C-alpha positions, 0 to 999 in steps of 0.5 A, a space after each residue: 255666492 260664486 265664492 261660496 260655491 268655488 270653495 264648496 267646489 274645490 273642498 269636494 274636489 280634494 275629496 273625490 275618489 276617481 274610478 279605477 279604469 283598465 283596457 288593452 291596446 294592440 302595439 306594433 311589434 309587441 302585440 296586445 298589452 292589457 293595462 290598468 290604472 288605479 288608487 287614483 288620488 287628487 293631489 291638488 286642485 286650484 279653481 282660479 277663476 270663477 264669475 256669477 252672471 245673470 241669466 234673464 227669466 232663468 236664474 243665474 250662470 256660474 262659471 270657472 275658468 283657467 283651472 288645474 287639477 294634478 292626479 296621482 295613481 299607479 299603474 300595472 301592465 300585463 303581458 302574457 306571464 310579464 307583470 310590471 307596474 309603476 306610478 303615473 302623474 296627471 296634470 288637468 289644465 284649462 279646465 272650464 265649468 259652466 253651470 246654470 242655476 235655477 232660483 225659485 221659492 219654497 212654500 215656506 218662503 225660503 229661497 231654493 236652488 237647482 242645477 238646470 244644466 252643467 257642462 265642462 271642458 278640458 283643454 288639456 291632460 299631460 300623462 307622465 308615467 314612470 316605471 319599468 315599462 313606462 315607456 311602453 304605455 307612454 306610446 298610446 298616451 293619447 288613449 290614456 289621457 282620453 280616458 281620464 279626460 271622460 273620467 274627469 268631466 263626468 265626475 265634475 258635474 256630479 260633483 257640482 250637482 252634489 255641492 249645490 245640494 249639500 252645500 249651496 242650498 242649505 247656505 241659501 236656507 240661512 236666510 231668515 223667513 221670520 225673525 223675533 224682534 222682541 217679545 211682542 213682535 216679529 218680523 216676516 221675510 218670507 218671498 213673495 215669489 221666485 227671484 227674478 233675474 233681468 239683464 242688470 239685476 237680481 230682484 228678490 221680493 220679501 214680504 217685510 211684514 212686522 206682525 203680532 207674536 201673541 195674535 198675527 191677524 190680516 193687515 188691512 192695507 196693501 204695500 205701495 207700488 215702488 218706482 225704484 231709481 236707477 242706481 248702480 254704485 253699490 252691489 246690493 239695494 234694499 227698498 223698504 217701504 212704508 208697509 213695514 214701518 206701519 205694520 209695526 205701528 199697528 203691532 205696538 199700538 195694538 199691544 198698548 205700547 203707546 199707552 201711557 200714566 202719569 201720576 204725580 210722583 213723575 212731575 219734576 219737584 219744582 213744576 207749577 202744577 201738581 197732579 192733585 186737586 189743591 193745585 188745580 184750584 186756581 184753574 178748575 175751582 169746582 174740581 177742588 170743591 167736590 174732590 178736596 185734597 185728592 190726587 189725580 192720574 193721567 191715562 193717555 193713549 194714542 187714538 190710532 196707530 201713527 202712520 209714517 209718511 214718506 216723501 223725497 228727503 223727509 220722513 214725518 208722522 203725526 200722533 193724536 192722543 187722548 188723555 183722561 184724567 181721574 180722581 183717585 177715591 178712597 178703596 182704589 176707586 177711579 173717577 173720570 173728570 175730564 178728557 183732553 185732545 193732544 195733537 202733535 207733528 213729529 219728525 222722524 230720522 231713519 239710519 243704518 247700522 251694519 245690519 239693521 234699520 234703526 230710528 229716532 223721533 223728534 216731536 213738535 210742541 204739542 196742542 191741547 184741547 179739552 174735549 170733555 168735562 165734568 168739573 166745568 170748562 178751564 184753560 188747558 195752558 198749564 196742563 200743556 206745559 205739564 204734558 209737554 215735559 212728561 212726553 219729551 221726557 218719558 214717552 218719546 225716549 221710550 219710544 226711541 230706545 225701542 226704535 234704537 233697537 231697529 229691525 234687521 235686513 234680511 241677510 245670509 249668514 257670513 254676509 257683511 254690509 258696508 259703505 251704505 247710502 241711504 235715500 228717502 223716496 215717495 213711501 219707501 227707504 231706498 239703501 244701497 250698500 256693497 257686500 263682503 262675505 266673511 270666510 270665519 
């Protein structure tokens, strides 16, 4: 942000118009002389040093030091009927600027910044006056330098105030409040309050909630308290609680993304079991007698939205599914015949890819239980093999494709993250990274 403000300030200083000024002075043996300076233009401006420091419980201190401005223009002198003119060159050296920036949040959840105080100091002003009688004006250069010093100091803070309003504040507005993930879900990045400055950190609390784009409703659980580790090897740290991931699970579960249907054409040709009553005759004799030569269909759903569990160095979840079998009767009638319970433990991996958090699930072998049957009790061993095949080759790849799309981190425009470190702690993911500002 210091670089952004420094570039904006330097750009504005190049364009600024300094006010004309005039006056009179009495010179010994010469009398009273009227003078005027006009057409003042900033020819060059070099803001060499900038820094951004934390002001605990207030905001940020933006400072500029060791800077230089060169101004050119014209002068004129009037002494009774005598009128002369020429040009001048002013070198303003050792400019220091100190600006206190107050950080806050808007009702919309966007950040905002304002100047709470501004001061500037000019170490040295050198005026070089040329032209006829330029030597005369040089006799009272101290008065002229004082006028230039006063004019520049008043304009510097005006320019900074304008720069913060017209450049820095719009730049902060590029921080997203909500963003679209896909046609089902969006991500709420709104600030939960004003950014808080401490001695060592600037803490910004984002909502971090994934919501349904069709029907947003309040979440029934709270985000956990996160005990952040003391880390200082990176410029920025993101602590992402399980709240973000579990609200995503709620959205996709409610939208039916985790539901699935298995038909016979999805079964590999060399499978020992087909989804028809003839194939089931060996272990469910009654189904073949009641529904001879009839195809079956399995409809599955995850019972409740899976919760992602965070523990030091480990991510896991458990999926509880129910699968109902139907026989496909003529006239598109589906008649339920049995219901299965399916349970599996799943390992999860999260990675960081430039600006997104992505994931991958790796399930363990499933456990199948017969919950209800209208065709008598039977062994589920063959069905377990079939379901394992489907889930490993269809269901989880679909979920992993979605996780690979990832969700973006809240970043300002032109910001690039690099050299990341990723840690898993109790209830949250901790991502440290360095930051690069791209001037393109």
